[in-house]
N, C-alpha and C positions, 0 to 999 in steps of 0.2 A: 743469498748468503746461507751457508749451512753451519749450524752450531750443534755441538754435543754437550749435554749437561751430565755430569757425573754426580749422582746423588744415590748412593747405594742403599742406604738404610738410615734410620729405622722408620717404621710406619709413620709416626707422628712427624718426624723430621721431613719426610718426603711430602706429606700433606702441606706442611708449612712452606716448603719451597715452591710447590705447584701454583700457589696463588700468583706468582710473578708471570706465569705464562700468558695469561689473557692480556696483560699490559705490554708484554714484548710483542705479541702478535698485533696488537693495535698500532704499535709504532712501526712495525715491519711486517706488513701483511703477507709478503712473499717469502719470509724467512722459513727455512726448514729447521725444525727442532727435533733432535733425537735425544732420548734419555737412556742412560746406562744405569741399571738397577739390579740389585740382587733378585734372582728369579722368584723367591718366595714373596716379594712385595710387588711384583709386576701388575697384579690385578688392580691395585689402587690407581694406577696410571691409565688403565685401559679405558677406551671409549672417550678419552679427552680429545676434543677436536683440534686443540692447539699442539698436540704431539704428533709428529709424523711417524716416528718409529720408536718402539720400546725394545731396547736391546739388553738382554739379560746375561748376567754372569752368576757363577755359583761359588763364590769365595768361601762361603761357610763350609762347603764340603772339604776344603783343604785342611780343616782341623782334624779330620779322620783319614784323609788320603792326600798327603802332601805332594805325592807324585803327580797329582792331577793339575798341578800348577802349569805344567807345559801345555796341557790342553786348554786351560783358561787363557794363557797368553796367546795361543793360536786363535781362539775365539775373538779376543780383543783386537788382534792384528787384522782380522777379517773385517771388523767394524771400521777400522782405519781406512779401508778402501773407499769409504764414502767421501774422503778428501774434505774434511771439515775446515772451514775458514777459522773457526775458533772453538776451543774446548774449554768449558768452564767447570772447574772442580768446586762444587758447592758443599762438599763434605769436609775438606780441610784435614784429611788424614794422609799419612804417607802412602798407604795402599791406594787411596783414591787418586793421589797425585801421580803415582806410577801408572795407573790405568790411563789417566789423562795424557801422560807423556807418550804412551803407546798409541793413543788415538790420533794425535795431531801435533803440529809443530808450534802453533801459537796457543799458549795456555793462559788462563786467568784463574785467580783464586785469592784467598785471603792472604794478607801479609803476615809476617812472623809473629807480630804482636797481637794478632786477632784470633789465633788458633792455639789449641793445646799442643799439637805435634808441629812445632815450629819449622822443622826440617822440610815439611811439605811445601812451604813457600819457596824453597830453592828452585822448584820446578817451574814456577810461573813466570811468564813474561809480563803480564799485567797483574799488579798486586793491589788488592782492595783493603783499605783500613776500616775496621769496625770493631769497637770494643767487644771483648769476648762475652761480657755480661749484659750487652744490649739485648733488646727484645729479639727472640729467636726468629720471628717472622720478618722483622725489619732486616735482620742480618742476611737472611736468605734472599729477600727482595733486592738488597743492595749488591750482593756478590753476583747476582744474575743479571742485573740491569746496568750497573756501572760500566762493565767492560764493553757494553754496547752503546754507551754514550747517552743513555736515557735515565730518567729519574722516576721512581715509583713512590708516590706520596702516601702518607698515613691516610689521608682522605680517600684516596683511590682504594686502598686496602679495605677500609671500613665500608666502602660502597661496592665491594667486589660482587661479581656474579658467581653463583655456585660453580665449582670447577671439578666436582667429582661426578662421574657418570657410571651407569650400569646397564647391562643388557643380558637377557636370557638368565636372569637370576633364578635361584631354586624356588619353585612355586610353593614348596611346603612352608615357607615363612608366612604366607598370607592368612591361613586359617587361625593363626595366633592373634591376629588383630581383632579388636572389638569396636563396634559402632557406638555403643551406648556409653562407653568410657573413653577417656583419653588414653593414648598408648605411650607408655614411658619405657625407654630402653635403659637398663641398668648395666653398667660396665664395672664389674666387681674385682677384676684382676689387674696385674701389672707385672713388670719384671722384678720388682723388689717387694717383699712382704711389707716393708715399712711404708710403702706408698698406697697400701690397700686400706680403704675404709672398712670398719668392722661389719661383718655380715649381719649381726643382730641390729645394728643401727640402720642398715639398708631396709631391713624388715620393718622397723618402726616408721621409716619414711613411707614405705608402701602402705602400711596400715593407716597412717594419717591421711594420705592423699586419696585412698580408696579409688585408684584408677587401675588400669590394666598394665601391670609391670612385667616386662619381658627381660629376662636375665640372659646375657651373652657370656660365653666363656671360651677359653682357649687351651686349657690343660685339664687333665683329669682331676687335679686338686681343685681347680676352679669349678669344675662340674660338680664335685662333691659339695662344695660350698653352696652352689646354686640349688642343688637338690634339697639341702638342709633349709635354705630360705623358703623354697616352695612348700616344704612341709609345715612351715610356721604360718603360712597365710594362703588363703585360696585365691587371692588376687595376684599372686606371683606365679608366672609360668617360666619354665626353663626352655630356652631355645635349643634346637638341635645344633650340632656342629655346622658351621658355615664357612664358606670361602669369603674372601674380601669383597667379591662382586655382590654376593647376596647380603653381606653385612651392610654395604652401602645402600642397597635397596631397602633393607629393614629400617635403617636410620632415616632415610629419605621419607618414608611413609609414617614415621612416628611423630608425636607431638612434642616430645621432650626427651633429652638424654641426660642422665646423671651418672657420672663416672669418675674414676681415679685419673690422675695425670698419666695417660697412656695413649697409644696410637688410636685405638678404636674410638676413644672419647673425642679426639681431635677431628675425626671424620665429620662430626656434626657441624663444626665450624666451616669446613670445606663445602658442606651441603647447604649452608645457611639455615640450619635447624636450631631451635632453642636448646641450650645446654647449660649444665652446671658442672664445672670441673673442680675436683677436690684435691687440694694441695697439702702435703705435709713436708717432706724433706726436699722438695724441689721448688725452684723459684717460679713465681707467677709470671715472670717476664717471658715465659715460654709461649704465652698465648696473647691474643687480643681480647679485651673485654668490649662487648658491644651491647646494644639494647636487648639482645636475645641470648648472648653468650656471656655467662657470668662465672665467677670463680668464688670459692670459699677456701680460705687459707687458715691453717692452724696457727697457733701463737708463736711457733718457733721461728728463730732467725735462720736464714739460709745463706750459706756462702756459695755462690754459683761456681767458684773456682775449685771448691772441694766439698762435694755433697756428702752428707753424713747418712749413710745407710742405716745407722742405728737410731735415727730420729723417728720415733713412732708417734709423734705429736698429732698425726692425723686422727688417731683414736680419740682425741679429746675434742674434736669438732662437735659442737652441739647439733644434733639432728634437727632440732627445731628451727635453726637458722636455715638449713637446707629446705625444710618443709615450707617455710614461709616464702622463700625465694621461688620455689617450684610453683606455688599457688599463683604468684604474680605472673610467671612466664606462661602458665597454662591458660591464663585469661586471654 
């Protein structure tokens, strides 16, 4: 059997969907799994032994060059030559449903009541029902397994094997590690400012823990914040710009990750590394909590159907709560 999974973005969503692969392959060892993804996120999928082919598109480029849509359609039609037995749209958007339609004849995805863009469900032959506000990881596991006639249980996910892999990472990351201190990765940015924990509180956490804190960043604004943090404490180091492959390697070799609710933070869960995810305006139902993967949520109430980007309650999280939790995980 050949299947194609359409999950284009974003980084954290792709990670949350990838957990299903090991259980699909366990049920169907001979299955061919291809994954269609935005090219800027392809590295997170690379080196996973359960993926046969990573097929990339560049829909983001259409924002600046709409004429390129014809080239993208040509690329997708070439992917369709693989003659897939089933195409699963795990994104649930109209654009991902259109891509799925171009890829094959038998399509699966969420039903109209389970996604925000309800029209996407019109394209699917097999429709999967799952409440929109259910746990994000459970939703991804269900939409990828149900059309294949298998069930992925909570127990299986809690006992998952690490499913993110790296190779030929940038060797410049390794001199930043220390042997005499624990190595803690700090993820200080995200797509919204209201999702970002204050830089001065990150510094207080680092000072209290007295471990080797490595700050990662993805934009110049985040780089400036990281530089400011490093200037406040000699146990904070600013990492160089990294690709996703090297970021996976960095997290895999760390002892703990503390970060905002954003893609790089969720890599720790996929690598089975200890983590603390900080939530303000987004729901904690986006993650699984385990013995080593914990969350700290602000006091605000979150409506998962209409997120409030003006909810800055993450600023009010007491850094001492994070410090005490980090001490437990570092043991």
